[in-house]
C-alpha positions as CSV (number, residue, x, y, z in Angstrom):
1,M,-42.5,-129.7,145.2
2,E,-39.9,-130.7,142.6
3,K,-39.3,-134.3,141.5
4,K,-35.8,-135.6,141.9
5,K,-34.3,-136.7,138.6
6,K,-33.4,-140.4,138.7
7,V,-29.8,-141.1,137.9
8,E,-29.3,-143.9,135.4
9,I,-26.2,-146.0,135.8
10,V,-24.9,-147.4,132.6
11,L,-21.7,-149.5,132.1
12,T,-19.9,-151.0,129.2
13,G,-18.1,-154.4,129.3
14,E,-17.3,-157.7,127.7
15,V,-19.3,-160.9,128.0
16,V,-17.2,-163.6,129.6
17,A,-19.9,-166.3,130.2
18,A,-23.2,-167.1,128.6
19,K,-24.0,-170.6,129.9
20,A,-27.0,-169.9,132.0
21,E,-30.5,-169.3,130.7
22,K,-31.3,-165.6,130.3
23,T,-28.1,-164.7,132.2
24,I,-24.7,-163.5,131.1
25,A,-21.6,-162.6,133.0
26,V,-20.0,-159.3,132.0
27,D,-16.5,-158.0,133.0
28,V,-16.3,-154.2,133.3
29,V,-12.8,-152.7,133.4
30,R,-12.2,-149.5,135.2
31,I,-8.9,-147.5,134.6
32,F,-7.9,-144.8,137.0
33,Q,-4.8,-143.2,138.5
34,H,-3.8,-144.2,142.1
35,S,-4.2,-141.3,144.5
36,V,-0.9,-141.8,146.3
37,Y,1.4,-143.6,143.9
38,K,0.1,-141.9,140.7
39,K,0.3,-145.3,138.8
40,I,-2.4,-146.2,136.3
41,V,-4.5,-149.0,137.8
42,R,-6.9,-151.4,136.0
43,K,-9.6,-152.9,138.1
44,K,-12.0,-155.5,136.8
45,K,-15.4,-156.4,138.2
46,R,-17.9,-159.1,137.1
47,Y,-21.6,-158.5,136.9
48,L,-24.5,-160.9,136.3
49,V,-26.8,-159.4,133.7
50,H,-30.3,-160.3,132.6
51,D,-30.4,-161.2,128.8
52,E,-34.1,-161.8,128.1
53,N,-33.7,-163.2,124.5
54,N,-30.3,-165.0,125.0
55,K,-28.8,-162.8,122.2
56,C,-25.3,-162.4,123.6
57,K,-22.3,-164.7,123.0
58,V,-18.9,-164.8,124.8
59,G,-16.7,-161.9,123.5
60,D,-19.5,-159.5,122.7
61,E,-19.1,-155.9,123.8
62,V,-22.3,-154.8,125.6
63,R,-23.9,-151.9,127.5
64,I,-25.7,-152.7,130.8
65,R,-28.0,-150.7,133.1
66,L,-28.7,-150.9,136.8
67,V,-32.3,-152.0,137.6
68,R,-34.3,-153.4,140.5
69,P,-33.2,-156.8,141.8
70,L,-34.2,-159.5,139.4
71,S,-32.8,-162.5,141.4
72,K,-30.4,-163.1,144.3
73,H,-27.4,-161.8,142.3
74,K,-28.8,-160.1,139.2
75,R,-29.3,-156.3,139.3
76,W,-28.3,-155.4,135.8
77,L,-30.2,-155.5,132.5
78,L,-28.8,-155.7,128.9
79,V,-29.4,-152.5,127.1
80,D,-27.7,-153.2,123.7
81,I,-24.9,-155.1,122.0
82,L,-22.2,-152.7,120.8
83,S,-20.1,-155.2,118.9
84,T,-20.3,-158.9,118.4
85,A,-17.4,-161.4,118.8
86,P,-15.8,-162.7,115.7
87,K,-16.8,-166.2,114.7
88,K,-14.3,-169.0,115.4
89,E,-13.8,-169.7,111.7
90,E,-12.8,-166.1,111.0
91,V,-10.2,-166.1,113.9
92,A,-8.6,-169.4,112.6
93,K,-7.9,-167.9,109.1
């Protein structure tokens, strides 16, 4: 009897809200070609992600992974931070 290999679903997105304790909201943009009209379409979906150590800030680029349900709406876990958002002082200059 062979074991089935578990498929790990990993997405990349941008943090858009980090107000709640241990929770961030991440927007994931998906770009694809429409099957009938052949136009390039951008779809955006927001996921609630568990951030155990509250490391993320708004604007960070992050990688998230699908896990068991952690709360009513949270099913994603923060894997790592790909790039951090520039500080407000750097943007003003």
